[in-house]
C-alpha beads as a LAMMPS data file, in Angstrom:
LAMMPS data file: protein, C-alpha beads

103 atoms
102 bonds

1 atom types
1 bond types

-500.0 500.0 xlo xhi
-500.0 500.0 ylo yhi
-500.0 500.0 zlo zhi

Masses

1 110.0

Atoms # bond

1 1 1 9.381 22.482 0.843
2 1 1 9.539 19.042 -0.474
3 1 1 8.566 15.650 0.633
4 1 1 11.440 12.681 0.607
5 1 1 9.489 9.641 0.564
6 1 1 11.712 6.412 1.878
7 1 1 10.791 3.281 0.255
8 1 1 11.684 0.694 -2.587
9 1 1 10.283 1.805 -5.894
10 1 1 9.595 -2.209 -6.428
11 1 1 7.660 -0.142 -9.471
12 1 1 8.439 1.462 -11.930
13 1 1 7.824 5.626 -11.372
14 1 1 7.164 8.019 -13.453
15 1 1 5.928 12.665 -13.687
16 1 1 2.803 11.343 -13.679
17 1 1 3.093 7.796 -11.306
18 1 1 1.043 9.813 -8.470
19 1 1 -1.198 12.310 -9.957
20 1 1 -4.349 11.247 -8.588
21 1 1 -2.249 10.914 -4.471
22 1 1 -0.488 14.525 -5.428
23 1 1 -2.690 16.560 -7.915
24 1 1 -1.437 17.783 -11.489
25 1 1 0.416 20.584 -10.161
26 1 1 3.274 18.386 -7.554
27 1 1 6.633 17.371 -9.729
28 1 1 8.233 13.898 -8.779
29 1 1 11.838 13.452 -8.878
30 1 1 12.937 9.444 -7.875
31 1 1 15.637 8.377 -6.522
32 1 1 17.101 4.675 -4.905
33 1 1 15.997 4.860 -1.851
34 1 1 12.742 6.436 -2.462
35 1 1 10.627 9.522 -4.191
36 1 1 11.505 13.139 -3.769
37 1 1 7.661 15.674 -3.860
38 1 1 8.249 19.148 -4.573
39 1 1 5.381 20.257 -1.672
40 1 1 5.173 18.611 1.137
41 1 1 2.663 15.934 1.486
42 1 1 0.306 14.864 4.102
43 1 1 0.660 12.151 6.413
44 1 1 -2.647 10.313 3.959
45 1 1 -0.838 11.385 0.566
46 1 1 2.989 9.811 1.748
47 1 1 0.871 6.463 2.847
48 1 1 -0.517 6.275 -0.953
49 1 1 2.614 7.122 -1.946
50 1 1 4.447 4.165 -0.245
51 1 1 1.775 1.826 -1.289
52 1 1 2.304 2.482 -4.366
53 1 1 5.721 2.212 -4.572
54 1 1 5.856 -1.083 -2.949
55 1 1 3.333 -2.892 -5.109
56 1 1 4.267 -4.141 -8.101
57 1 1 0.977 -3.099 -9.831
58 1 1 -2.902 -1.685 -9.029
59 1 1 -4.000 -5.330 -9.176
60 1 1 -1.266 -5.725 -6.635
61 1 1 -1.768 -2.064 -4.977
62 1 1 -5.657 -4.136 -3.808
63 1 1 -4.567 -7.060 -3.469
64 1 1 -1.897 -5.687 -0.472
65 1 1 -4.977 -3.813 0.897
66 1 1 -6.922 -6.012 1.147
67 1 1 -4.749 -8.484 3.367
68 1 1 -4.159 -4.805 5.501
69 1 1 -7.728 -5.009 5.758
70 1 1 -7.588 -8.647 7.047
71 1 1 -5.259 -7.834 9.483
72 1 1 -6.701 -5.132 10.826
73 1 1 -10.253 -7.019 11.268
74 1 1 -8.322 -11.040 12.590
75 1 1 -5.868 -8.787 14.930
76 1 1 -9.457 -6.875 16.776
77 1 1 -11.308 -9.765 16.483
78 1 1 -12.399 -11.951 19.878
79 1 1 -11.089 -15.704 18.712
80 1 1 -13.263 -17.060 21.012
81 1 1 -16.212 -15.971 19.230
82 1 1 -16.894 -18.665 15.215
83 1 1 -17.047 -14.708 14.139
84 1 1 -13.236 -14.285 15.640
85 1 1 -12.068 -17.498 14.077
86 1 1 -14.286 -16.674 10.751
87 1 1 -12.264 -13.241 10.603
88 1 1 -8.461 -15.946 11.111
89 1 1 -9.357 -17.715 8.397
90 1 1 -10.060 -14.455 6.127
91 1 1 -6.981 -13.606 6.463
92 1 1 -4.709 -16.932 6.880
93 1 1 -6.775 -17.809 3.391
94 1 1 -5.797 -14.796 1.112
95 1 1 -1.874 -14.457 2.488
96 1 1 -2.059 -17.866 1.053
97 1 1 -3.639 -16.652 -1.828
98 1 1 -1.367 -14.368 -2.200
99 1 1 2.132 -15.841 -2.140
100 1 1 0.567 -18.910 -3.911
101 1 1 -0.457 -16.103 -6.587
102 1 1 -3.984 -16.971 -6.916
103 1 1 -5.286 -13.930 -5.501

Bonds

1 1 1 2
2 1 2 3
3 1 3 4
4 1 4 5
5 1 5 6
6 1 6 7
7 1 7 8
8 1 8 9
9 1 9 10
10 1 10 11
11 1 11 12
12 1 12 13
13 1 13 14
14 1 14 15
15 1 15 16
16 1 16 17
17 1 17 18
18 1 18 19
19 1 19 20
20 1 20 21
21 1 21 22
22 1 22 23
23 1 23 24
24 1 24 25
25 1 25 26
26 1 26 27
27 1 27 28
28 1 28 29
29 1 29 30
30 1 30 31
31 1 31 32
32 1 32 33
33 1 33 34
34 1 34 35
35 1 35 36
36 1 36 37
37 1 37 38
38 1 38 39
39 1 39 40
40 1 40 41
41 1 41 42
42 1 42 43
43 1 43 44
44 1 44 45
45 1 45 46
46 1 46 47
47 1 47 48
48 1 48 49
49 1 49 50
50 1 50 51
51 1 51 52
52 1 52 53
53 1 53 54
54 1 54 55
55 1 55 56
56 1 56 57
57 1 57 58
58 1 58 59
59 1 59 60
60 1 60 61
61 1 61 62
62 1 62 63
63 1 63 64
64 1 64 65
65 1 65 66
66 1 66 67
67 1 67 68
68 1 68 69
69 1 69 70
70 1 70 71
71 1 71 72
72 1 72 73
73 1 73 74
74 1 74 75
75 1 75 76
76 1 76 77
77 1 77 78
78 1 78 79
79 1 79 80
80 1 80 81
81 1 81 82
82 1 82 83
83 1 83 84
84 1 84 85
85 1 85 86
86 1 86 87
87 1 87 88
88 1 88 89
89 1 89 90
90 1 90 91
91 1 91 92
92 1 92 93
93 1 93 94
94 1 94 95
95 1 95 96
96 1 96 97
97 1 97 98
98 1 98 99
99 1 99 100
100 1 100 101
101 1 101 102
102 1 102 103
């Protein structure tokens, strides 16, 4: 019983990098191309591990989560309304800030 989470490791990971996601009794081994856990992880845990792996640090992880939320809101918005245009503006502004290092 193990789970391999495939993905590029942007940040350095160690034995305690995912404790808040998996709990203290799950061992982790990192490899090129992903991380292996000695337990079966559920879909929510796998998504959280991928989000952590893909970010540079906690602040970057939070910024990426915020962008994802804004993207979801803009995708669901009616762009023919002021609220819809505001959702799109918020997404575009946050993306530009993130890319330019202003976030």
